[in-house]
C-alpha positions as CSV (number, residue, x, y, z in Angstrom):
1,M,-145.6,76.6,106.2
2,R,-143.9,78.0,109.3
3,A,-143.3,76.2,112.6
4,T,-142.1,77.6,115.9
5,A,-139.6,76.0,118.1
6,Y,-142.5,74.5,120.2
7,Q,-142.4,70.7,119.9
8,R,-144.9,68.2,121.2
9,K,-145.7,64.7,119.9
10,L,-149.0,64.4,118.2
11,D,-151.5,61.7,119.1
12,V,-151.5,60.3,115.6
13,K,-153.2,57.1,116.5
14,N,-156.3,58.5,118.2
15,G,-156.3,62.3,117.7
16,R,-158.4,64.5,115.4
17,I,-158.0,67.9,113.9
18,D,-159.7,70.7,115.7
19,L,-160.0,74.4,114.9
20,S,-156.9,75.3,117.0
21,H,-154.8,73.4,114.4
22,G,-155.5,76.2,111.9
23,A,-155.3,79.1,114.3
24,G,-151.6,79.9,114.1
25,G,-150.7,79.0,117.7
26,R,-148.9,76.1,119.4
27,A,-151.3,73.4,118.1
28,M,-150.7,74.5,114.5
29,A,-147.0,74.5,115.0
30,Q,-147.3,71.1,116.5
31,L,-149.2,69.8,113.5
32,I,-146.8,71.3,111.0
33,S,-143.6,70.2,112.6
34,G,-144.9,66.8,113.9
35,L,-146.6,65.7,110.8
36,F,-145.9,67.7,107.6
37,H,-142.2,68.3,108.2
38,E,-141.7,64.7,109.1
39,A,-143.4,63.5,105.9
40,F,-141.9,66.0,103.5
41,G,-138.6,66.8,105.4
42,N,-136.1,68.8,103.3
43,E,-133.7,71.7,103.8
44,W,-136.3,74.3,102.6
45,L,-139.0,73.3,105.0
46,A,-136.4,73.0,107.9
47,R,-135.8,76.8,107.6
48,G,-139.4,77.4,108.7
49,N,-140.1,80.4,106.4
50,D,-143.3,81.3,104.8
51,Q,-141.6,81.0,101.4
52,A,-138.8,79.0,99.8
53,A,-135.9,80.4,97.7
54,F,-134.4,77.9,95.2
55,D,-132.0,77.6,92.3
56,V,-133.0,76.4,88.8
57,G,-130.9,75.3,85.9
58,A,-130.6,76.8,82.5
59,G,-133.8,77.1,80.5
60,R,-137.3,78.5,80.9
61,M,-139.4,78.1,84.0
62,V,-142.7,76.2,83.8
63,M,-145.4,76.5,86.5
64,T,-148.7,74.9,87.1
65,T,-151.4,74.8,89.8
66,D,-154.1,72.3,90.6
67,G,-156.7,71.4,93.2
68,Y,-157.7,67.9,94.4
69,V,-161.1,67.1,95.9
70,V,-161.4,63.4,95.1
71,S,-163.9,61.2,96.9
72,P,-163.2,58.8,98.4
73,L,-159.9,60.0,99.7
74,F,-158.4,56.5,99.6
75,F,-158.8,54.3,96.6
76,P,-157.1,51.2,95.0
77,G,-153.7,52.4,93.8
78,G,-153.4,55.5,95.9
79,N,-155.0,58.4,97.8
80,I,-155.6,62.1,97.5
81,G,-152.0,62.8,98.6
82,S,-150.1,60.7,96.0
83,L,-152.6,61.8,93.4
84,A,-151.9,65.4,94.1
85,V,-148.1,64.9,93.7
86,H,-148.4,62.8,90.6
87,G,-151.0,65.1,89.0
88,T,-148.9,68.2,89.5
89,I,-145.7,66.6,88.3
90,N,-147.5,65.4,85.2
91,D,-148.9,68.9,84.4
92,V,-145.4,70.3,84.4
93,A,-144.1,67.3,82.4
94,M,-146.7,67.7,79.7
95,G,-144.9,70.8,78.6
96,G,-141.7,68.8,78.1
97,A,-140.3,70.2,81.4
98,R,-138.4,68.6,84.2
99,P,-140.3,69.1,87.5
100,L,-138.3,70.4,90.4
101,Y,-140.4,71.7,93.3
102,L,-143.9,71.6,94.6
103,S,-146.0,73.6,97.1
104,A,-149.0,72.1,98.9
105,S,-151.9,73.8,100.6
106,F,-154.3,71.8,102.8
107,I,-157.9,72.6,103.7
108,I,-158.8,70.2,106.5
109,E,-162.2,69.7,108.0
110,E,-162.6,69.8,111.8
111,G,-162.7,66.2,113.2
112,F,-160.5,64.7,110.5
113,R,-158.4,61.9,111.8
114,F,-154.7,62.5,112.4
115,S,-154.0,58.9,111.3
116,D,-155.6,59.5,107.9
117,L,-153.8,62.8,107.5
118,K,-150.5,61.2,108.4
119,T,-151.1,58.4,105.8
120,I,-151.9,61.0,103.2
121,A,-148.9,63.3,104.0
122,D,-146.5,60.3,104.1
123,S,-147.8,59.1,100.7
124,M,-147.1,62.6,99.3
125,G,-143.6,62.6,100.7
126,E,-142.9,59.1,99.3
127,A,-144.3,60.1,95.9
128,A,-142.2,63.3,95.7
129,R,-139.0,61.5,96.7
130,A,-139.6,58.7,94.2
131,A,-140.0,61.4,91.5
132,G,-136.9,63.4,92.6
133,V,-138.9,66.5,93.5
134,Y,-139.3,68.4,96.7
135,I,-142.3,69.9,98.5
136,I,-140.7,73.1,99.7
137,T,-143.5,75.3,101.0
138,G,-147.2,75.1,101.8
139,D,-150.1,76.2,104.0
140,T,-152.7,74.7,106.3
141,K,-156.2,75.8,107.0
142,V,-158.9,74.2,109.2
143,V,-162.6,74.7,108.5
144,E,-165.6,73.9,110.7
145,R,-167.4,70.5,110.4
146,G,-169.5,70.3,107.3
147,K,-167.5,73.0,105.4
148,A,-165.3,70.5,103.6
149,D,-165.5,66.8,102.8
150,G,-162.6,65.8,105.0
151,L,-159.6,67.2,103.1
152,F,-158.9,69.2,100.0
153,I,-155.4,69.8,98.6
154,S,-154.1,72.5,96.3
155,T,-150.7,72.3,94.7
156,T,-148.3,74.3,92.6
157,G,-145.5,72.8,90.6
158,V,-142.4,74.4,89.2
159,G,-140.0,72.9,86.6
160,V,-137.5,73.9,83.9
161,L,-137.9,73.6,80.2
162,A,-134.9,73.2,77.8
163,D,-134.4,75.9,75.3
164,G,-135.8,75.2,71.9
165,L,-138.7,73.1,73.1
166,D,-142.2,74.6,72.8
167,L,-145.1,72.2,72.9
168,S,-148.5,73.7,72.2
169,A,-151.8,72.5,70.6
170,E,-151.8,75.0,67.8
171,K,-148.6,73.4,66.4
172,A,-150.6,70.2,65.4
173,R,-150.7,69.5,61.7
174,V,-152.8,67.4,59.3
175,G,-151.3,63.9,59.3
176,D,-149.8,64.0,62.8
177,R,-150.2,60.7,64.7
178,V,-152.0,60.3,68.0
179,L,-150.0,58.3,70.5
180,V,-151.3,57.1,73.9
181,S,-149.1,55.7,76.6
182,G,-151.3,52.9,77.8
183,S,-154.7,51.6,78.7
184,L,-157.4,54.1,79.4
185,G,-160.0,54.6,82.1
186,D,-158.2,52.9,85.0
187,H,-158.3,55.7,87.5
188,G,-161.8,56.9,87.1
189,T,-163.2,53.4,87.0
190,A,-161.3,52.5,90.2
191,I,-162.8,55.6,91.9
192,M,-166.3,55.0,90.7
193,S,-166.2,51.3,91.6
194,R,-165.0,52.0,95.1
195,R,-167.7,54.7,95.5
196,Q,-170.4,52.2,94.4
197,N,-168.9,49.4,96.6
198,L,-168.5,47.2,93.5
199,A,-166.0,44.3,93.5
200,F,-164.7,42.6,90.4
201,E,-162.9,39.3,89.9
202,T,-159.8,41.4,88.8
203,E,-159.3,44.4,91.0
204,I,-159.3,47.7,89.1
205,V,-156.4,49.9,90.4
206,S,-155.8,53.6,89.7
207,D,-153.0,54.3,87.2
208,S,-151.8,57.3,89.2
209,A,-148.1,57.8,88.5
210,A,-145.5,60.4,87.7
211,L,-144.8,60.5,84.0
212,H,-141.8,62.9,83.8
213,D,-139.2,60.1,83.2
214,L,-141.3,58.7,80.3
215,V,-141.7,62.2,78.9
216,A,-137.9,62.7,79.0
217,L,-137.4,59.6,76.9
218,M,-140.0,60.8,74.4
219,V,-138.4,64.2,74.1
220,A,-135.0,62.7,73.6
221,A,-136.4,60.6,70.8
222,G,-138.7,63.1,69.1
223,G,-137.7,66.6,70.2
224,S,-139.7,69.3,68.4
225,S,-141.5,66.7,66.3
226,I,-143.8,66.3,69.4
227,R,-146.4,69.0,68.8
228,V,-148.2,68.7,72.1
229,M,-148.6,66.4,75.1
230,R,-151.6,66.2,77.5
231,D,-152.6,63.9,80.3
232,P,-156.2,62.9,79.8
233,T,-157.6,63.5,83.3
234,R,-161.1,64.9,83.8
235,G,-163.2,64.1,80.8
236,G,-160.7,61.5,79.6
237,L,-159.3,61.1,76.1
238,A,-162.5,62.5,74.6
239,A,-162.4,65.8,76.3
240,M,-158.7,66.2,75.8
241,L,-158.7,65.5,72.1
242,N,-161.8,67.8,71.6
243,E,-159.9,70.5,73.4
244,I,-156.8,70.1,71.1
245,A,-159.1,70.0,68.1
246,H,-160.6,73.4,69.0
247,Q,-157.2,74.9,69.8
248,S,-155.6,73.6,66.6
249,G,-158.5,74.0,64.2
250,L,-158.1,70.4,63.1
251,G,-160.1,67.2,63.7
252,F,-159.0,63.7,64.7
253,R,-159.8,60.3,63.3
254,L,-159.3,57.4,65.8
255,Q,-159.3,53.7,65.2
256,E,-161.4,52.1,67.9
257,E,-159.7,48.7,67.9
258,A,-156.3,50.4,68.5
259,I,-157.3,52.1,71.7
260,P,-156.1,50.1,74.7
261,V,-158.7,49.4,77.4
262,K,-158.3,46.6,79.9
263,P,-161.1,44.0,79.8
264,A,-161.9,44.6,83.5
265,V,-162.2,48.3,82.9
266,A,-164.4,47.8,79.8
267,A,-166.7,45.5,81.8
268,A,-166.9,47.9,84.8
269,C,-167.6,50.8,82.5
270,E,-170.4,48.9,80.8
271,L,-171.9,48.0,84.3
272,L,-171.6,51.7,85.4
273,G,-173.0,53.1,82.1
274,L,-169.7,54.8,81.3
275,D,-167.6,55.2,78.1
276,P,-163.9,54.6,78.9
277,L,-163.0,57.4,76.5
278,H,-164.7,59.9,78.9
279,V,-163.2,58.4,82.1
280,A,-160.3,60.1,83.9
281,N,-156.7,58.9,83.8
282,E,-153.9,59.9,86.2
283,G,-150.9,58.0,84.8
284,K,-151.4,58.2,81.1
285,L,-150.5,60.8,78.4
286,V,-151.4,61.5,74.8
287,A,-148.9,62.9,72.4
288,I,-149.6,64.4,68.9
289,V,-146.4,63.7,66.9
290,A,-145.2,64.4,63.4
291,P,-145.8,61.3,61.2
292,D,-142.1,60.9,60.3
293,M,-141.1,60.6,63.9
294,A,-144.1,58.8,65.4
295,D,-142.5,55.3,65.3
296,A,-139.4,56.6,67.0
297,V,-141.4,58.3,69.8
298,L,-143.6,55.2,70.2
299,A,-140.6,53.0,70.5
300,A,-139.2,55.2,73.2
301,M,-142.6,55.1,75.0
302,K,-142.6,51.3,74.9
303,A,-139.1,51.1,76.4
304,H,-140.4,52.6,79.6
305,P,-142.5,50.6,82.2
306,L,-145.2,53.3,82.1
307,G,-145.4,53.2,78.3
308,C,-145.1,49.4,77.6
309,D,-148.7,49.3,76.3
310,A,-148.4,52.5,74.3
311,A,-150.2,52.6,71.0
312,D,-150.8,54.7,67.8
313,I,-154.5,55.2,67.8
314,G,-155.2,57.7,65.0
315,E,-154.3,60.9,63.2
316,A,-155.0,64.6,62.8
317,V,-157.2,65.4,59.8
318,A,-158.5,68.6,58.1
319,D,-162.0,69.3,59.5
320,N,-163.6,72.7,59.8
321,H,-165.9,71.4,62.4
322,Q,-163.0,70.1,64.6
323,F,-164.7,66.8,65.2
324,V,-163.1,63.8,66.9
325,Q,-164.3,60.8,64.9
326,M,-164.1,57.1,65.9
327,S,-163.8,54.6,63.0
328,T,-164.5,50.8,63.5
329,G,-163.1,47.9,61.6
330,F,-166.5,47.4,60.0
331,G,-166.7,50.7,58.1
332,G,-168.8,52.4,60.8
333,G,-168.0,55.2,63.0
334,R,-169.3,57.8,65.5
335,I,-168.5,61.3,66.7
336,V,-166.6,61.4,70.1
337,D,-168.0,64.5,71.7
338,W,-167.3,66.2,75.0
339,L,-168.9,64.4,77.9
340,A,-172.6,65.3,77.7
341,G,-175.0,65.7,80.6
342,E,-173.8,65.2,84.2
343,Q,-170.1,65.2,84.7
344,L,-168.5,62.3,86.6
345,P,-168.3,63.7,90.1
346,R,-165.0,64.3,91.9
347,I,-162.6,61.7,90.5
348,C,-159.5,63.9,90.7
């Protein structure tokens, strides 16, 4: 994300993006230096290069990439900018790694308000600083009206993983416990409620948050007894556990009454015709943990503010069909399949 020495104050209050802001000239330099550098400011961006060189500590490198197309761009509990930072940090952290650096690429539609772009960029900078990571390089493109829905963001995250830690779905074993860090469905329900202009007595707020500090506590408590961690984003808990089941060759048996879902979320999902288990989360994780260390890892989760409602919700079982089964307290049950039919549109 390179800026020239040309400096001119942007009309953030009333201005809008036009095609010149992506054309590589003065207007683009003005946008980068006057908005993105101010929001993300750090020593790497200050050099104005097209890339960033950085040092890393001992251990293996971890890298992830993601794209964000959420609609609406602003929602209770965050916006596309904070979501992009949190989501990328979490993807790195799910490998047990410590996130260090991010890149961010913006595809902006002609006519997009500077004021909205500044709010989004500022929220990204604030989220990154709060998490102790840096946005050190990026790119900006502008497309004609109608070619994008306001703003899309693509990110890459880099982190470092301590030697000896290797989390992967195929490591799951029969008897492993399924731990979830808190209530499910908050983010997707907040998005869908805002999109449908629904209001509830208790406001439903996205759970978007950076989980790396919680992960660090879990790793310290459980180490290699943690088989795999995932954040249940698109498709929710159901899609994530079905994915792990197919990768591990196992099945999962869950206890419905143990799965935490807030009453307001459950009510909203019923109104919207959704199952909370299929709804996206952006500040929750699921860990598959060896049974002899599950209590210790769960205690570590509960000691962190983002894990205070953590719960043990089930176990891995031998199952050639790799089913995820839900058991109720009345002897009944059902198969929790991948989300069937139309996918929930653009909630991440």
